[in-house]
TISEMAR-757075 format. One record per residue (C-alpha): residue number from 1; z, y, x; residue in one letter. Coordinates in steps of 0.05 Angstrom, whole numbers, plus 32768, in hexadecimal, padded with zeros to 4 digits. Each point is the difference from the previous one (the first is absolute). Layout:
# TISEMAR-757075
[r NUM [Z Y X] "A"]
...
This chain:
# TISEMAR-757075
[r 1 [8000 8006 8000] "M"]
[r 2 [7FF3 803B 801B] "T"]
[r 3 [8035 8033 8003] "Q"]
[r 4 [7FF6 8028 7FBC] "V"]
[r 5 [7FF4 7FC2 7FDD] "E"]
[r 6 [804E 7FF4 801D] "R"]
[r 7 [800A 8039 7FE7] "D"]
[r 8 [7FEE 7FFB 7FC0] "C"]
[r 9 [8023 7FC7 7FED] "L"]
[r 10 [8043 8017 801C] "G"]
[r 11 [7FFE 8032 7FD2] "D"]
[r 12 [7FF2 7FDE 7FC5] "R"]
[r 13 [803E 7FD3 801B] "I"]
[r 14 [8026 802F 7FF8] "N"]
[r 15 [7FEA 8022 7FC9] "Y"]
[r 16 [800C 7FBA 7FD4] "Y"]
[r 17 [8046 7FFE 802A] "V"]
[r 18 [8012 803E 7FE0] "R"]
[r 19 [7FEE 7FFA 7FBF] "K"]
[r 20 [8012 7FBC 7FF2] "N"]
[r 21 [8047 801E 801C] "I"]
[r 22 [7FF6 8037 7FC4] "C"]
[r 23 [7FF1 7FC8 7FD5] "K"]
[r 24 [803B 7FDB 8010] "A"]
[r 25 [8032 8036 7FF1] "F"]
[r 26 [7FDA 8022 7FD5] "K"]
[r 27 [7FF8 8039 8025] "T"]
[r 28 [7FB1 800F 7FE9] "D"]
[r 29 [8016 8040 7FE9] "N"]
[r 30 [801B 801C 803F] "M"]
[r 31 [7FCB 7FF6 8036] "T"]
[r 32 [7FBA 8020 7FF8] "N"]
[r 33 [7FBE 7FD8 7FFA] "I"]
[r 34 [800E 7FEB 804D] "Y"]
[r 35 [8045 7FDA 7FF3] "Y"]
[r 36 [8018 8029 8032] "N"]
[r 37 [803A 8004 8013] "P"]
[r 38 [800E 7FC1 7FD6] "A"]
[r 39 [8043 800B 7FDB] "F"]
[r 40 [8033 7FBA 7FF1] "S"]
[r 41 [8048 8005 7FEC] "D"]
[r 42 [8022 801C 8034] "H"]
[r 43 [7FC9 8007 803D] "Y"]
[r 44 [7FC1 8034 800B] "I"]
[r 45 [7FC2 7FD2 8019] "I"]
[r 46 [7FCE 8019 8026] "T"]
[r 47 [7FCF 7FD2 8033] "T"]
[r 48 [7FE6 801B 804D] "S"]
[r 49 [7FBA 7FE3 801A] "N"]
[r 50 [7FEA 7FBC 7FFE] "I"]
[r 51 [7FFE 7FE7 804A] "E"]
[r 52 [7FD6 7FD0 8000] "W"]
[r 53 [8004 7FD0 8048] "I"]
């Protein structure tokens, strides 16, 4: 995979992780369309870029 493809895949992974956290804790209405940050009952969750090795 090229660097651009890895960056795109990493962005999608982060997006769906944050989205599912919001859905699990029913906090969809507390964040923006990118679910960044994601909120749980006790935490505010942000994600950084994925580093491919």
